[in-house]
N, CA, C and O atoms as CSV, one atom per row, in Angstrom:
chain,resi,resn,atom,element,x,y,z
A,1,MET,N,N,-1.182,15.377,-6.082
A,1,MET,CA,C,-1.705,14.661,-6.711
A,1,MET,C,C,-2.423,13.639,-6.074
A,1,MET,O,O,-1.880,12.818,-5.334
A,2,THR,N,N,-3.799,13.655,-6.367
A,2,THR,CA,C,-4.579,12.552,-5.748
A,2,THR,C,C,-4.920,10.996,-6.953
A,2,THR,O,O,-4.478,11.096,-8.098
A,3,LYS,N,N,-5.448,10.098,-6.680
A,3,LYS,CA,C,-5.604,8.917,-7.399
A,3,LYS,C,C,-6.434,9.437,-8.407
A,3,LYS,O,O,-6.532,8.805,-9.459
A,4,ALA,N,N,-7.140,10.651,-8.226
A,4,ALA,CA,C,-8.354,10.858,-9.424
A,4,ALA,C,C,-7.248,11.250,-10.128
A,4,ALA,O,O,-7.178,10.602,-11.172
A,5,GLU,N,N,-6.199,12.170,-9.980
A,5,GLU,CA,C,-5.609,12.991,-10.714
A,5,GLU,C,C,-5.038,12.246,-11.575
A,5,GLU,O,O,-5.194,12.314,-12.794
A,6,ILE,N,N,-4.172,11.307,-10.830
A,6,ILE,CA,C,-3.402,10.384,-11.612
A,6,ILE,C,C,-4.183,9.209,-12.419
A,6,ILE,O,O,-3.452,8.283,-12.771
A,7,VAL,N,N,-5.174,9.134,-12.669
A,7,VAL,CA,C,-5.864,8.168,-13.102
A,7,VAL,C,C,-6.674,8.813,-14.444
A,7,VAL,O,O,-7.075,8.107,-15.369
A,8,ALA,N,N,-6.848,10.340,-14.379
A,8,ALA,CA,C,-7.059,10.764,-15.386
A,8,ALA,C,C,-5.919,11.283,-16.354
A,8,ALA,O,O,-6.099,11.494,-17.554
A,9,GLU,N,N,-4.790,11.451,-15.718
A,9,GLU,CA,C,-3.247,11.716,-16.380
A,9,GLU,C,C,-3.129,10.375,-16.902
A,9,GLU,O,O,-2.941,10.438,-18.117
A,10,ILE,N,N,-3.164,9.179,-16.475
A,10,ILE,CA,C,-2.853,8.236,-17.233
A,10,ILE,C,C,-3.861,7.992,-18.652
A,10,ILE,O,O,-3.399,7.655,-19.742
A,11,ALA,N,N,-5.045,8.193,-18.431
A,11,ALA,CA,C,-6.204,8.137,-19.372
A,11,ALA,C,C,-5.689,9.130,-20.511
A,11,ALA,O,O,-5.489,8.614,-21.611
A,12,ASN,N,N,-5.456,10.468,-20.373
A,12,ASN,CA,C,-5.218,11.194,-21.186
A,12,ASN,C,C,-3.936,10.711,-22.008
A,12,ASN,O,O,-3.874,10.622,-23.234
A,13,LYS,N,N,-2.930,10.418,-21.096
A,13,LYS,CA,C,-1.665,10.088,-21.956
A,13,LYS,C,C,-1.886,8.488,-23.134
A,13,LYS,O,O,-1.676,8.338,-24.338
A,14,THR,N,N,-2.275,7.761,-22.304
A,14,THR,CA,C,-2.759,6.234,-23.068
A,14,THR,C,C,-3.996,6.385,-23.911
A,14,THR,O,O,-3.978,5.853,-25.021
A,15,GLY,N,N,-5.056,7.033,-23.532
A,15,GLY,CA,C,-6.461,7.098,-24.344
A,15,GLY,C,C,-6.858,5.877,-23.989
A,15,GLY,O,O,-7.474,5.339,-24.910
A,16,VAL,N,N,-6.751,5.149,-22.938
A,16,VAL,CA,C,-7.442,4.580,-22.457
A,16,VAL,C,C,-8.605,4.991,-21.419
A,16,VAL,O,O,-8.360,5.888,-20.613
A,17,GLU,N,N,-9.861,4.359,-21.417
A,17,GLU,CA,C,-11.007,4.644,-20.555
A,17,GLU,C,C,-10.517,4.865,-18.879
A,17,GLU,O,O,-9.836,4.071,-18.229
A,18,LYS,N,N,-11.062,6.145,-18.419
A,18,LYS,CA,C,-10.636,6.543,-17.499
A,18,LYS,C,C,-11.320,5.195,-16.278
A,18,LYS,O,O,-10.625,5.105,-15.266
A,19,VAL,N,N,-12.287,4.434,-16.316
A,19,VAL,CA,C,-12.854,3.426,-15.733
A,19,VAL,C,C,-11.855,2.413,-15.691
A,19,VAL,O,O,-11.520,1.981,-14.588
A,20,SER,N,N,-11.299,1.942,-16.788
A,20,SER,CA,C,-10.096,0.840,-16.976
A,20,SER,C,C,-9.027,1.303,-16.125
A,20,SER,O,O,-8.828,0.656,-15.097
A,21,VAL,N,N,-8.120,2.560,-16.430
A,21,VAL,CA,C,-7.143,3.002,-15.873
A,21,VAL,C,C,-7.551,2.810,-14.416
A,21,VAL,O,O,-6.787,1.999,-13.893
A,22,GLN,N,N,-8.628,3.332,-13.436
A,22,GLN,CA,C,-8.959,3.027,-12.485
A,22,GLN,C,C,-9.158,1.647,-11.954
A,22,GLN,O,O,-8.833,1.324,-10.812
A,23,ALA,N,N,-9.597,1.002,-12.657
A,23,ALA,CA,C,-9.219,-0.510,-12.088
A,23,ALA,C,C,-7.906,-1.170,-12.199
A,23,ALA,O,O,-7.661,-2.170,-11.524
A,24,THR,N,N,-7.021,-0.646,-13.040
A,24,THR,CA,C,-5.836,-0.910,-12.702
A,24,THR,C,C,-4.973,-0.330,-11.999
A,24,THR,O,O,-3.935,-0.894,-11.652
A,25,VAL,N,N,-5.319,1.065,-11.638
A,25,VAL,CA,C,-4.314,1.541,-10.416
A,25,VAL,C,C,-5.012,1.029,-9.123
A,25,VAL,O,O,-4.136,0.673,-8.335
A,26,GLU,N,N,-6.558,0.818,-8.484
A,26,GLU,CA,C,-6.907,-0.047,-7.776
A,26,GLU,C,C,-6.507,-1.285,-7.493
A,26,GLU,O,O,-6.662,-1.690,-6.341
A,27,GLU,N,N,-6.005,-2.001,-8.334
A,27,GLU,CA,C,-5.709,-3.608,-8.274
A,27,GLU,C,C,-4.470,-3.251,-8.246
A,27,GLU,O,O,-4.066,-4.009,-7.365
A,28,PHE,N,N,-3.210,-2.408,-8.699
A,28,PHE,CA,C,-2.108,-2.274,-8.428
A,28,PHE,C,C,-2.045,-2.035,-6.578
A,28,PHE,O,O,-1.455,-2.715,-5.739
A,29,MET,N,N,-2.576,-1.273,-6.473
A,29,MET,CA,C,-2.437,-0.802,-4.782
A,29,MET,C,C,-3.074,-2.146,-3.961
A,29,MET,O,O,-2.683,-2.393,-2.820
A,30,GLU,N,N,-3.947,-2.877,-4.546
A,30,GLU,CA,C,-4.511,-3.847,-3.808
A,30,GLU,C,C,-3.451,-5.065,-3.585
A,30,GLU,O,O,-3.245,-5.697,-2.549
A,31,THR,N,N,-2.840,-5.206,-4.866
A,31,THR,CA,C,-1.559,-6.244,-5.107
A,31,THR,C,C,-0.395,-6.057,-4.226
A,31,THR,O,O,0.164,-6.992,-3.652
A,32,VAL,N,N,-0.040,-4.802,-4.134
A,32,VAL,CA,C,0.847,-4.412,-2.862
A,32,VAL,C,C,0.742,-4.490,-1.706
A,32,VAL,O,O,1.600,-4.622,-0.833
A,33,LYS,N,N,-0.544,-4.393,-1.648
A,33,LYS,CA,C,-0.790,-4.021,-0.117
A,33,LYS,C,C,-0.691,-5.561,0.550
A,33,LYS,O,O,-0.044,-5.868,1.551
A,34,ASN,N,N,-1.523,-6.452,-0.298
A,34,ASN,CA,C,-1.904,-7.834,-0.179
A,34,ASN,C,C,0.139,-8.547,0.053
A,34,ASN,O,O,0.624,-9.309,0.890
A,35,SER,N,N,0.540,-8.069,-0.716
A,35,SER,CA,C,1.960,-8.765,-1.138
A,35,SER,C,C,2.787,-8.335,0.390
A,35,SER,O,O,3.681,-9.015,0.894
A,36,MET,N,N,2.240,-7.051,0.951
A,36,MET,CA,C,3.073,-6.575,2.270
A,36,MET,C,C,2.579,-7.175,3.614
A,36,MET,O,O,3.174,-7.330,4.681
A,37,ILE,N,N,1.155,-7.498,3.192
A,37,ILE,CA,C,0.285,-8.267,4.473
A,37,ILE,C,C,0.884,-9.596,4.752
A,37,ILE,O,O,0.943,-10.196,5.826
A,38,ASN,N,N,1.427,-10.027,3.284
A,38,ASN,CA,C,1.953,-11.412,3.677
A,38,ASN,C,C,3.150,-11.464,3.795
A,38,ASN,O,O,3.674,-12.576,3.733
A,39,GLY,N,N,3.723,-10.642,3.941
A,39,GLY,CA,C,5.277,-10.791,4.444
A,39,GLY,C,C,6.253,-9.929,3.147
A,39,GLY,O,O,7.205,-9.203,3.434
A,40,GLU,N,N,6.005,-10.066,2.392
A,40,GLU,CA,C,6.707,-9.802,0.978
A,40,GLU,C,C,7.022,-8.388,0.671
A,40,GLU,O,O,6.170,-7.503,0.743
A,41,ASN,N,N,8.421,-8.156,0.281
A,41,ASN,CA,C,8.561,-6.717,-0.057
A,41,ASN,C,C,8.162,-6.599,-1.377
A,41,ASN,O,O,7.982,-7.691,-1.915
A,42,VAL,N,N,7.887,-5.245,-2.352
A,42,VAL,CA,C,7.765,-5.118,-3.784
A,42,VAL,C,C,8.688,-4.098,-4.152
A,42,VAL,O,O,8.713,-2.958,-3.689
A,43,TYR,N,N,9.460,-4.589,-5.035
A,43,TYR,CA,C,10.414,-3.881,-5.746
A,43,TYR,C,C,10.162,-3.573,-7.359
A,43,TYR,O,O,10.035,-4.305,-8.341
A,44,LEU,N,N,10.154,-2.299,-7.181
A,44,LEU,CA,C,9.776,-1.649,-8.303
A,44,LEU,C,C,11.279,-0.751,-9.024
A,44,LEU,O,O,11.310,0.468,-8.857
A,45,ARG,N,N,12.150,-1.258,-9.599
A,45,ARG,CA,C,13.191,-0.779,-10.361
A,45,ARG,C,C,13.119,0.322,-11.160
A,45,ARG,O,O,12.552,0.295,-12.252
A,46,GLY,N,N,13.666,1.322,-10.689
A,46,GLY,CA,C,13.790,2.930,-11.034
A,46,GLY,C,C,12.489,3.779,-10.435
A,46,GLY,O,O,12.139,4.842,-10.947
A,47,PHE,N,N,11.876,3.243,-9.396
A,47,PHE,CA,C,11.150,3.561,-8.655
A,47,PHE,C,C,10.849,3.674,-7.078
A,47,PHE,O,O,10.553,4.660,-6.404
A,48,GLY,N,N,10.987,2.617,-6.800
A,48,GLY,CA,C,11.443,2.337,-5.571
A,48,GLY,C,C,10.711,1.014,-4.656
A,48,GLY,O,O,9.852,0.273,-5.132
A,49,SER,N,N,11.226,0.915,-3.335
A,49,SER,CA,C,11.190,-0.327,-2.706
A,49,SER,C,C,9.888,0.043,-1.806
A,49,SER,O,O,9.740,1.198,-1.406
A,50,PHE,N,N,9.013,-0.909,-1.523
A,50,PHE,CA,C,7.931,-1.091,-0.656
A,50,PHE,C,C,8.250,-2.200,0.435
A,50,PHE,O,O,8.035,-3.411,0.472
A,51,THR,N,N,8.715,-1.506,1.111
A,51,THR,CA,C,9.508,-2.920,2.603
A,51,THR,C,C,8.883,-3.075,3.838
A,51,THR,O,O,8.251,-2.106,4.258
A,52,ILE,N,N,8.924,-4.051,4.480
A,52,ILE,CA,C,8.252,-3.900,5.886
A,52,ILE,C,C,9.497,-3.854,6.836
A,52,ILE,O,O,10.422,-4.663,6.760
A,53,LYS,N,N,9.424,-2.760,7.798
A,53,LYS,CA,C,10.433,-3.144,8.693
A,53,LYS,C,C,9.734,-3.314,10.219
A,53,LYS,O,O,8.595,-3.113,10.641
A,54,LYS,N,N,10.705,-3.680,10.696
A,54,LYS,CA,C,10.659,-4.276,12.308
A,54,LYS,C,C,10.952,-3.414,13.031
A,54,LYS,O,O,12.061,-2.880,13.041
A,55,ARG,N,N,9.729,-3.041,13.982
A,55,ARG,CA,C,10.047,-2.174,15.008
A,55,ARG,C,C,10.214,-3.333,16.363
A,55,ARG,O,O,9.494,-4.298,16.617
A,56,ALA,N,N,11.426,-2.835,17.088
A,56,ALA,CA,C,11.431,-3.829,18.265
A,56,ALA,C,C,10.587,-3.581,19.460
A,56,ALA,O,O,9.852,-2.603,19.328
A,57,GLU,N,N,10.500,-4.189,20.557
A,57,GLU,CA,C,9.637,-3.776,21.945
A,57,GLU,C,C,10.341,-2.900,22.618
A,57,GLU,O,O,11.543,-3.106,22.782
A,58,LYS,N,N,9.694,-1.706,23.160
A,58,LYS,CA,C,9.962,-0.597,23.826
A,58,LYS,C,C,9.207,-0.095,24.883
A,58,LYS,O,O,8.001,-0.278,25.051
A,59,THR,N,N,9.945,0.528,25.569
A,59,THR,CA,C,9.121,1.179,26.798
A,59,THR,C,C,8.803,2.816,26.359
A,59,THR,O,O,9.667,3.621,26.011
A,60,GLY,N,N,7.303,3.091,26.474
A,60,GLY,CA,C,6.688,4.133,26.309
A,60,GLY,C,C,6.339,5.070,27.695
A,60,GLY,O,O,6.395,4.589,28.826
A,61,ARG,N,N,5.989,6.420,27.427
A,61,ARG,CA,C,5.063,6.833,28.893
A,61,ARG,C,C,3.982,7.428,28.635
A,61,ARG,O,O,4.089,8.113,27.618
A,62,ASN,N,N,2.919,7.471,29.139
A,62,ASN,CA,C,2.132,8.356,29.325
A,62,ASN,C,C,2.466,9.333,30.145
A,62,ASN,O,O,2.389,9.052,31.341
A,63,ILE,N,N,2.888,10.619,29.806
A,63,ILE,CA,C,2.885,11.992,30.788
A,63,ILE,C,C,1.878,12.170,31.601
A,63,ILE,O,O,1.874,12.162,32.832
A,64,SER,N,N,0.715,12.389,30.593
A,64,SER,CA,C,-0.521,12.447,31.782
A,64,SER,C,C,-1.239,11.832,32.775
A,64,SER,O,O,-1.962,12.345,33.629
A,65,LYS,N,N,-1.013,10.875,32.611
A,65,LYS,CA,C,-0.953,9.760,33.649
A,65,LYS,C,C,0.328,9.391,34.648
A,65,LYS,O,O,0.114,8.990,35.792
A,66,ASN,N,N,1.643,9.556,34.139
A,66,ASN,CA,C,2.954,9.637,34.977
A,66,ASN,C,C,3.061,8.063,34.798
A,66,ASN,O,O,3.807,7.568,35.643
A,67,THR,N,N,2.519,7.176,33.934
A,67,THR,CA,C,2.613,5.782,33.965
A,67,THR,C,C,3.691,5.618,32.667
A,67,THR,O,O,4.064,6.486,31.878
A,68,THR,N,N,4.085,4.054,32.747
A,68,THR,CA,C,5.423,3.209,32.003
A,68,THR,C,C,4.242,2.356,30.880
A,68,THR,O,O,3.286,1.824,31.444
A,69,ILE,N,N,4.305,2.266,29.685
A,69,ILE,CA,C,3.878,1.164,29.016
A,69,ILE,C,C,4.762,0.458,28.150
A,69,ILE,O,O,5.719,1.071,27.678
A,70,ILE,N,N,4.551,-0.939,27.827
A,70,ILE,CA,C,4.806,-1.353,26.957
A,70,ILE,C,C,4.785,-1.220,25.735
A,70,ILE,O,O,3.571,-1.023,25.677
A,71,ILE,N,N,5.145,-1.152,24.570
A,71,ILE,CA,C,4.840,-1.095,23.420
A,71,ILE,C,C,5.399,-2.287,22.289
A,71,ILE,O,O,6.430,-2.202,21.622
A,72,PRO,N,N,4.759,-3.012,22.286
A,72,PRO,CA,C,5.161,-4.626,21.667
A,72,PRO,C,C,5.878,-4.757,20.556
A,72,PRO,O,O,5.974,-3.544,20.364
A,73,ALA,N,N,6.431,-5.194,19.711
A,73,ALA,CA,C,7.375,-5.404,19.076
A,73,ALA,C,C,6.077,-5.673,17.480
A,73,ALA,O,O,5.230,-6.550,17.315
A,74,HIS,N,N,6.432,-4.610,16.680
A,74,HIS,CA,C,5.598,-4.808,15.117
A,74,HIS,C,C,6.201,-4.334,14.303
A,74,HIS,O,O,7.197,-3.610,14.336
A,75,ASN,N,N,5.428,-4.851,13.261
A,75,ASN,CA,C,5.992,-4.698,11.779
A,75,ASN,C,C,5.271,-3.029,11.056
A,75,ASN,O,O,4.092,-2.754,11.276
A,76,ILE,N,N,5.881,-2.389,10.494
A,76,ILE,CA,C,5.159,-1.252,9.865
A,76,ILE,C,C,6.061,-1.218,8.177
A,76,ILE,O,O,7.199,-1.564,7.857
A,77,PRO,N,N,4.788,-0.570,7.314
A,77,PRO,CA,C,5.360,-0.610,6.078
A,77,PRO,C,C,6.277,0.784,6.015
A,77,PRO,O,O,6.308,1.703,6.834
A,78,SER,N,N,7.036,0.627,4.728
A,78,SER,CA,C,7.727,1.546,4.521
A,78,SER,C,C,8.298,1.793,3.056
A,78,SER,O,O,8.669,0.854,2.352
A,79,PHE,N,N,8.351,3.313,2.588
A,79,PHE,CA,C,8.662,3.387,1.166
A,79,PHE,C,C,10.038,3.725,1.455
A,79,PHE,O,O,10.328,4.279,2.515
A,80,LYS,N,N,11.067,3.374,0.425
A,80,LYS,CA,C,12.302,3.790,-0.079
A,80,LYS,C,C,12.347,3.799,-1.610
A,80,LYS,O,O,12.332,2.780,-2.300
A,81,PRO,N,N,12.413,5.233,-2.137
A,81,PRO,CA,C,12.534,5.737,-3.474
A,81,PRO,C,C,14.010,5.439,-3.986
A,81,PRO,O,O,15.024,5.711,-3.344
A,82,ALA,N,N,13.974,4.805,-5.306
A,82,ALA,CA,C,14.930,4.751,-6.067
A,82,ALA,C,C,16.084,5.929,-6.193
A,82,ALA,O,O,15.845,7.055,-5.756
A,83,LYS,N,N,17.347,5.607,-6.814
A,83,LYS,CA,C,18.279,6.578,-6.512
A,83,LYS,C,C,18.165,7.486,-7.662
A,83,LYS,O,O,18.514,8.662,-7.762
A,84,THR,N,N,17.576,6.661,-8.551
A,84,THR,CA,C,17.476,7.534,-10.114
A,84,THR,C,C,16.230,8.650,-9.696
A,84,THR,O,O,16.241,9.846,-9.987
A,85,PHE,N,N,15.099,7.886,-8.892
A,85,PHE,CA,C,13.918,8.653,-8.691
A,85,PHE,C,C,14.195,10.121,-7.814
A,85,PHE,O,O,13.729,11.241,-8.024
A,86,VAL,N,N,15.123,9.656,-6.773
A,86,VAL,CA,C,15.358,10.902,-5.907
A,86,VAL,C,C,16.162,12.223,-6.692
A,86,VAL,O,O,15.858,13.415,-6.717
A,87,ASN,N,N,17.441,11.406,-7.384
A,87,ASN,CA,C,18.175,12.452,-8.006
A,87,ASN,C,C,17.190,13.297,-8.811
A,87,ASN,O,O,17.101,14.428,-8.332
A,88,SER,N,N,16.398,13.094,-9.922
A,88,SER,CA,C,15.254,13.453,-10.552
A,88,SER,C,C,14.716,14.349,-9.924
A,88,SER,O,O,14.571,15.448,-10.459
A,89,VAL,N,N,14.312,14.126,-8.715
A,89,VAL,CA,C,13.443,15.247,-7.788
A,89,VAL,C,C,14.146,16.646,-6.996
A,89,VAL,O,O,13.685,17.756,-6.731
A,90,LYS,N,N,15.613,15.945,-6.743
A,90,LYS,CA,C,16.301,16.789,-6.592
A,90,LYS,C,C,16.498,17.823,-7.470
A,90,LYS,O,O,16.137,18.954,-7.147
A,91,GLU,N,N,17.156,17.554,-8.823
A,91,GLU,CA,C,17.333,18.108,-9.567
A,91,GLU,C,C,16.090,19.018,-10.370
A,91,GLU,O,O,16.509,19.753,-11.264
A,92,ASN,N,N,14.872,19.024,-10.165
A,92,ASN,CA,C,14.043,19.554,-10.804
A,92,ASN,C,C,13.012,20.195,-9.642
A,92,ASN,O,O,11.876,20.589,-9.905
A,93,VAL,N,N,13.616,20.225,-8.325
A,93,VAL,CA,C,12.756,20.876,-7.493
A,93,VAL,C,C,12.661,22.598,-7.487
A,93,VAL,O,O,13.743,23.155,-7.667
A,94,LYS,N,N,11.684,23.323,-7.331
A,94,LYS,CA,C,12.486,24.977,-7.859
A,94,LYS,C,C,11.763,25.662,-6.349
A,94,LYS,O,O,11.934,26.848,-6.066
């Protein structure tokens, strides 16, 4: 499902104009992104958590050049679905 399909689905179910729904969806995504950029996790009860995972510094290899490189420590965004969400998907997968 694409963002456009999500907007159309919400507009059909709520009766709100697609333009308003799209602005709301865009602002939601922007707010989640900005919160994570600022180091804050986002928790949506019953849906899941957008969290920041810290990756430690590690050694990597460039096989084609046969060299070793150091990959610096960095943060990466991740999503962990809520248990109720996971169970719903497990029960309804065909």
